DSSP file (Angstrom, degrees, kcal/mol; ACC not computed):
  #  RESIDUE AA STRUCTURE BP1 BP2  ACC     N-H-->O    O-->H-N    N-H-->O    O-->H-N    TCO  KAPPA ALPHA  PHI   PSI    X-CA   Y-CA   Z-CA
    1    1 A M              0   0    0      0, 0.0     2,-0.3     0, 0.0     0, 0.0   0.000 360.0 360.0 360.0 -53.8   47.1   96.0 -235.2
    2    2 A G        -     0   0    0      2,-0.0     2,-0.3     0, 0.0    11,-0.0  -0.781 360.0 -21.6 126.3-170.2   44.3   94.2 -237.0
    3    3 A D        -     0   0    0     -2,-0.3     2,-0.4     7,-0.1     9,-0.1  -0.618  55.0-173.9 -82.0 134.4   40.8   93.0 -236.4
    4    4 A H  E     -A   11   0A   0      7,-0.6     7,-2.2    -2,-0.3     2,-0.4  -0.975   5.4-161.4-126.8 142.2   39.7   92.5 -232.8
    5    5 A L  E     -A   10   0A   0     -2,-0.4     2,-0.4     5,-0.2     5,-0.2  -0.963   8.2-173.8-124.0 142.7   36.4   91.1 -231.6
    6    6 A L  E >  S-A    9   0A   0      3,-2.4     3,-1.6    -2,-0.4    -2,-0.0  -0.945  83.2 -19.8-134.6 112.6   34.7   91.4 -228.3
    7    7 A R  T 3  S-     0   0    0     -2,-0.4     3,-0.1     1,-0.3    -1,-0.0   0.866 129.3 -52.5  54.2  38.4   31.6   89.3 -227.8
    8    8 A G  T 3  S+     0   0    0      1,-0.2     2,-0.4     0, 0.0    -1,-0.3   0.425 116.1 111.7  83.8  -0.8   31.3   89.1 -231.6
    9    9 A K  E <  S-A    6   0A   0     -3,-1.6    -3,-2.4     1,-0.0    -1,-0.2  -0.855  72.8-107.0-109.7 143.6   31.5   92.9 -232.2
   10   10 A R  E     -A    5   0A   0     -2,-0.4     2,-0.4    -5,-0.2    -5,-0.2  -0.382  31.0-159.5 -66.7 140.9   34.4   94.6 -233.9
   11   11 A V  E     -A    4   0A   0     -7,-2.2    -7,-0.6    -2,-0.1     2,-0.1  -0.975  15.0-126.5-122.6 135.6   36.6   96.7 -231.6
   12   12 A T     >  -     0   0    0     -2,-0.4     4,-2.1     1,-0.1     3,-0.2  -0.383  19.8-116.5 -81.0 159.9   38.8   99.5 -232.9
   13   13 A D  H  > S+     0   0    0      1,-0.2     4,-2.5     2,-0.2     5,-0.2   0.861 117.0  56.2 -60.1 -36.0   42.6   99.8 -232.3
   14   14 A S  H  > S+     0   0    0      2,-0.2     4,-2.3     1,-0.2    -1,-0.2   0.862 105.6  50.5 -68.1 -34.1   41.9  103.0 -230.4
   15   15 A E  H  > S+     0   0    0      2,-0.2     4,-2.3     1,-0.2    -1,-0.2   0.928 110.9  48.8 -66.0 -44.3   39.5  101.3 -228.1
   16   16 A V  H  X S+     0   0    0     -4,-2.1     4,-2.2     1,-0.2    -2,-0.2   0.922 112.2  48.8 -60.2 -44.2   42.1   98.5 -227.4
   17   17 A Q  H  X S+     0   0    0     -4,-2.5     4,-2.7     1,-0.2    -1,-0.2   0.893 109.3  52.5 -63.5 -40.5   44.7  101.2 -226.8
   18   18 A A  H  X S+     0   0    0     -4,-2.3     4,-2.3     2,-0.2    -1,-0.2   0.905 110.5  47.8 -62.6 -41.4   42.4  103.1 -224.4
   19   19 A W  H  X S+     0   0    0     -4,-2.3     4,-2.4     2,-0.2    -1,-0.2   0.893 111.7  50.2 -65.8 -39.5   41.8   99.9 -222.4
   20   20 A A  H  X S+     0   0    0     -4,-2.2     4,-2.3     2,-0.2    -2,-0.2   0.918 110.9  48.9 -64.8 -43.2   45.5   99.2 -222.3
   21   21 A D  H  X S+     0   0    0     -4,-2.7     4,-1.4     2,-0.2    -2,-0.2   0.916 111.2  50.4 -61.8 -43.0   46.3  102.8 -221.1
   22   22 A E  H  X S+     0   0    0     -4,-2.3     4,-0.9     1,-0.2     3,-0.2   0.912 111.1  48.6 -60.7 -43.8   43.6  102.4 -218.4
   23   23 A A  H >< S+     0   0    0     -4,-2.4     3,-0.7     1,-0.2    -1,-0.2   0.889 107.6  54.5 -65.4 -39.1   45.0   99.1 -217.2
   24   24 A E  H 3< S+     0   0    0     -4,-2.3    -1,-0.2     1,-0.2    -2,-0.2   0.801 102.2  58.0 -66.6 -27.8   48.5  100.6 -217.1
   25   25 A E  H 3< S-     0   0    0     -4,-1.4    -1,-0.2    -3,-0.2    -2,-0.2   0.769 115.2-121.7 -70.6 -25.1   47.3  103.4 -214.8
   26   26 A G    <<  -     0   0    0     -4,-0.9     2,-0.3    -3,-0.7    -1,-0.1  -0.055  16.9-106.1 100.4 157.0   46.1  100.7 -212.4
   27   27 A Y        -     0   0    0     -4,-0.1     2,-1.1    -3,-0.1     3,-0.1  -0.881  24.0-114.6-119.6 150.3   42.7   99.7 -210.9
   28   28 A D    >   -     0   0    0     -2,-0.3     3,-2.0     1,-0.2     4,-0.3  -0.754  29.9-162.7 -80.5 101.8   41.3  100.1 -207.4
   29   29 A L  G >  S+     0   0    0     -2,-1.1     3,-0.9     1,-0.3    -1,-0.2   0.713  82.5  68.2 -65.2 -20.9   41.1   96.5 -206.5
   30   30 A T  G 3  S+     0   0    0      1,-0.2    -1,-0.3    -3,-0.1     4,-0.1   0.692  97.9  54.0 -70.6 -16.1   38.7   97.2 -203.6
   31   31 A R  G <  S+     0   0    0     -3,-2.0    -1,-0.2     2,-0.1    -2,-0.2   0.520  86.8  99.9 -94.4  -6.4   36.1   98.2 -206.2
   32   32 A L  S <  S-     0   0    0     -3,-0.9     2,-0.0    -4,-0.3    -3,-0.0  -0.512  85.6 -99.1 -77.8 147.9   36.3   94.9 -208.2
   33   33 A P        -     0   0    0      0, 0.0    -1,-0.1     0, 0.0    -2,-0.1  -0.363  43.0-103.1 -64.1 145.8   33.6   92.3 -207.6
   34   34 A R        -     0   0    0      1,-0.1     3,-0.1    -4,-0.1     2,-0.0  -0.501  39.5-116.7 -69.4 134.5   34.7   89.5 -205.3
   35   35 A P        -     0   0    0      0, 0.0    -1,-0.1     0, 0.0     2,-0.0  -0.359  29.7-106.1 -69.5 152.2   35.5   86.3 -207.2
   36   36 A S        -     0   0    0      1,-0.1     3,-0.1    -2,-0.0     0, 0.0  -0.340  27.6-116.9 -69.7 162.3   33.4   83.2 -206.6
   37   37 A R        -     0   0    0      1,-0.3    -1,-0.1    -3,-0.1     2,-0.1   0.320  50.0-122.6 -87.1   9.6   35.0   80.5 -204.6
   38   38 A G        -     0   0    0      2,-0.0    -1,-0.3     3,-0.0     3,-0.1  -0.401  60.7 -10.2  84.4-162.9   34.9   78.0 -207.4
   39   39 A R  S    S-     0   0    0      1,-0.1     3,-0.1    -2,-0.1     2,-0.0  -0.381  80.4-100.7 -71.5 148.5   33.3   74.7 -207.4
   40   40 A P        -     0   0    0      0, 0.0    -1,-0.1     0, 0.0    -2,-0.0  -0.347  47.4 -92.4 -66.7 153.0   32.0   73.3 -204.1
   41   41 A A        -     0   0    0      5,-0.1     2,-0.6    -3,-0.1     3,-0.0  -0.311  31.6-141.1 -64.6 147.4   34.2   70.7 -202.4
   42   42 A I  B >   -B   45   0B   0      3,-1.0     3,-1.1    -3,-0.1     2,-0.2  -0.959  64.4 -37.7-110.5 115.7   33.5   67.1 -203.1
   43   43 A G  T 3  S-     0   0    0     -2,-0.6     4,-0.1     1,-0.2    -2,-0.1  -0.480 119.6 -21.8  72.1-137.2   33.9   65.0 -200.0
   44   44 A N  T 3  S-     0   0    0     -2,-0.2    -1,-0.2     2,-0.1    -3,-0.0   0.411 126.1  -1.9 -93.1   1.0   36.7   65.9 -197.6
   45   45 A G  B <  S-B   42   0B   0     -3,-1.1    -3,-1.0     1,-0.0     2,-0.0  -0.910 101.4 -32.4-166.6-169.0   38.9   67.8 -199.9
   46   46 A P        -     0   0    0      0, 0.0     2,-0.1     0, 0.0    -2,-0.1  -0.332  63.1-121.7 -63.9 144.8   39.5   69.0 -203.4
   47   47 A G        -     0   0    0     -4,-0.1     2,-0.5    -3,-0.0    -4,-0.0  -0.456  12.4-140.2 -85.5 160.2   38.2   66.7 -206.1
   48   48 A E        -     0   0    0     -2,-0.1     2,-0.1     2,-0.0    -1,-0.0  -0.987  22.4-121.9-120.8 124.5   40.1   65.1 -208.9
   49   49 A A        -     0   0    0     -2,-0.5     2,-0.4     1,-0.0     0, 0.0  -0.430  31.6-174.0 -67.0 134.7   38.6   64.9 -212.4
   50   50 A T        -     0   0    0     -2,-0.1     2,-0.4     2,-0.0    -2,-0.0  -0.996  18.3-136.7-134.0 128.1   38.3   61.4 -213.7
   51   51 A T        -     0   0    0     -2,-0.4     2,-0.4     2,-0.0    -2,-0.0  -0.695  23.1-175.0 -86.5 133.6   37.2   60.4 -217.1
   52   52 A V        -     0   0    0     -2,-0.4     2,-0.5     2,-0.0    -2,-0.0  -0.996  14.5-150.2-130.7 132.2   34.9   57.4 -217.3
   53   53 A R        +     0   0    0     -2,-0.4     2,-0.4     0, 0.0    -2,-0.0  -0.896  19.7 179.7-102.0 128.0   33.5   55.7 -220.5
   54   54 A L        -     0   0    0     -2,-0.5     2,-0.1     4,-0.0    -2,-0.0  -0.978  26.4-122.1-126.7 140.6   30.1   54.1 -220.2
   55   55 A D     >  -     0   0    0     -2,-0.4     4,-2.5     1,-0.1     5,-0.2  -0.349  36.0-103.4 -73.7 164.8   28.2   52.3 -222.9
   56   56 A A  H  > S+     0   0    0      1,-0.2     4,-2.6     2,-0.2     5,-0.2   0.862 119.2  53.2 -59.1 -40.6   24.7   53.6 -223.8
   57   57 A E  H  > S+     0   0    0      2,-0.2     4,-2.3     1,-0.2    -1,-0.2   0.923 112.0  44.5 -63.5 -44.9   22.8   50.9 -221.8
   58   58 A T  H  > S+     0   0    0      2,-0.2     4,-2.7     1,-0.2    -2,-0.2   0.919 114.3  49.2 -66.1 -43.9   24.8   51.5 -218.6
   59   59 A L  H  X S+     0   0    0     -4,-2.5     4,-2.5     2,-0.2    -2,-0.2   0.904 111.1  49.8 -63.2 -41.8   24.5   55.3 -218.9
   60   60 A T  H  X S+     0   0    0     -4,-2.6     4,-2.1    -5,-0.2    -1,-0.2   0.928 112.7  46.9 -62.3 -45.1   20.7   55.1 -219.6
   61   61 A A  H  X S+     0   0    0     -4,-2.3     4,-2.3     2,-0.2     5,-0.2   0.909 111.9  51.6 -63.1 -42.5   20.2   52.8 -216.5
   62   62 A L  H  X S+     0   0    0     -4,-2.7     4,-2.5     1,-0.2    -2,-0.2   0.937 112.5  44.3 -58.8 -48.6   22.4   55.1 -214.4
   63   63 A M  H  X S+     0   0    0     -4,-2.5     4,-2.5     2,-0.2    -1,-0.2   0.816 110.0  56.1 -71.7 -29.7   20.3   58.2 -215.4
   64   64 A R  H  X S+     0   0    0     -4,-2.1     4,-2.1    -5,-0.2    -1,-0.2   0.946 112.1  42.2 -62.5 -48.3   17.0   56.4 -214.9
   65   65 A R  H  X S+     0   0    0     -4,-2.3     4,-1.5     2,-0.2    -2,-0.2   0.907 113.1  53.7 -65.7 -40.8   17.9   55.5 -211.4
   66   66 A A  H  <>S+     0   0    0     -4,-2.5     5,-3.3    -5,-0.2     3,-0.4   0.932 108.8  48.9 -58.6 -46.1   19.3   59.0 -210.8
   67   67 A E  H ><5S+     0   0    0     -4,-2.5     3,-1.4     1,-0.2    -1,-0.2   0.906 108.5  53.5 -60.6 -42.2   16.1   60.5 -212.0
   68   68 A A  H 3<5S+     0   0    0     -4,-2.1    -1,-0.2     1,-0.3    -2,-0.2   0.797 112.3  45.5 -62.6 -28.2   14.1   58.2 -209.7
   69   69 A E  T 3<5S-     0   0    0     -4,-1.5    -1,-0.3    -3,-0.4    -2,-0.2   0.326 121.6-106.0 -98.3   6.5   16.3   59.4 -206.8
   70   70 A G  T < 5S+     0   0    0     -3,-1.4     2,-0.6    -4,-0.3    -3,-0.2   0.684  73.3 140.2  80.5  17.5   16.0   63.1 -207.7
   71   71 A I      < +     0   0    0     -5,-3.3    -1,-0.3    -6,-0.2    -2,-0.2  -0.849  22.2 173.9 -96.4 124.0   19.5   63.4 -209.0
   72   72 A T        +     0   0    0     -2,-0.6     2,-0.4    -3,-0.1    -1,-0.1   0.623  52.9  82.5-105.3 -15.7   19.6   65.6 -212.2
   73   73 A S     >  -     0   0    0      1,-0.1     4,-2.3    -7,-0.1     5,-0.2  -0.776  65.2-148.1 -96.1 131.4   23.4   65.9 -212.8
   74   74 A R  H  > S+     0   0    0     -2,-0.4     4,-2.3     1,-0.2     5,-0.2   0.913 102.1  51.7 -59.5 -43.2   25.2   63.1 -214.6
   75   75 A S  H  > S+     0   0    0      1,-0.2     4,-2.5     2,-0.2    -1,-0.2   0.923 110.1  47.6 -61.2 -44.4   28.3   63.8 -212.5
   76   76 A E  H  > S+     0   0    0      1,-0.2     4,-2.7     2,-0.2    -1,-0.2   0.876 110.0  53.8 -65.8 -36.0   26.4   63.6 -209.3
   77   77 A A  H  X S+     0   0    0     -4,-2.3     4,-2.3     2,-0.2    -1,-0.2   0.917 110.3  46.5 -62.8 -43.3   24.8   60.3 -210.4
   78   78 A I  H  X S+     0   0    0     -4,-2.3     4,-2.5     2,-0.2     5,-0.2   0.919 112.5  50.3 -65.3 -43.3   28.2   58.8 -211.1
   79   79 A R  H  X S+     0   0    0     -4,-2.5     4,-2.8     1,-0.2    -2,-0.2   0.926 110.9  49.4 -59.8 -44.5   29.5   60.1 -207.7
   80   80 A A  H  X S+     0   0    0     -4,-2.7     4,-2.2     1,-0.2    -2,-0.2   0.905 111.8  48.6 -61.4 -42.2   26.5   58.6 -205.9
   81   81 A A  H  X S+     0   0    0     -4,-2.3     4,-2.2     2,-0.2    -1,-0.2   0.916 113.5  46.1 -65.4 -43.2   27.0   55.2 -207.7
   82   82 A V  H  X S+     0   0    0     -4,-2.5     4,-2.8     2,-0.2    -2,-0.2   0.915 111.6  51.6 -67.3 -42.6   30.7   55.1 -206.9
   83   83 A R  H  X>S+     0   0    0     -4,-2.8     5,-2.6    -5,-0.2     4,-0.7   0.916 111.2  48.5 -59.7 -42.5   30.1   56.1 -203.2
   84   84 A E  H ><5S+     0   0    0     -4,-2.2     3,-0.7     3,-0.2    -2,-0.2   0.938 114.6  44.2 -64.3 -46.1   27.5   53.3 -202.9
   85   85 A W  H 3<5S+     0   0    0     -4,-2.2    -2,-0.2     1,-0.2    -1,-0.2   0.877 118.5  43.6 -64.7 -39.1   29.8   50.7 -204.4
   86   86 A A  H 3<5S-     0   0    0     -4,-2.8    -1,-0.2    -5,-0.2    -2,-0.2   0.456 109.3-123.6 -88.0  -0.4   32.8   51.8 -202.4
   87   87 A H  T <<5 +     0   0    0     -3,-0.7     2,-0.5    -4,-0.7    -3,-0.2   0.910  59.2 148.4  57.6  45.8   30.7   52.2 -199.2
   88   88 A V      <       0   0    0     -5,-2.6    -1,-0.2    -6,-0.2    -2,-0.1  -0.936 360.0 360.0-111.0 131.8   31.7   55.8 -198.8
   89   89 A A              0   0    0     -2,-0.5    -1,-0.1    -5,-0.0    -5,-0.1   0.480 360.0 360.0 -73.9 360.0   29.2   58.2 -197.1
């Protein structure tokens, strides 16, 4: 089979085979941890990722104002700026 790594540690072919055999037997899905619900909703529905290029001066000014308003996330700062400009609550 070859070299396998799991979190940076070598895993033997027999370990991989044991895990495959275990998986083929099936799992009790009621015992698995509940998945997280993902990212929180943005606005009234699912968000759409949008790439924005900002020069250093604009980005610095944006983050200065964000910090003054208690906003620590760059994404949230951009959302706040766009909402204000677009007059969206």
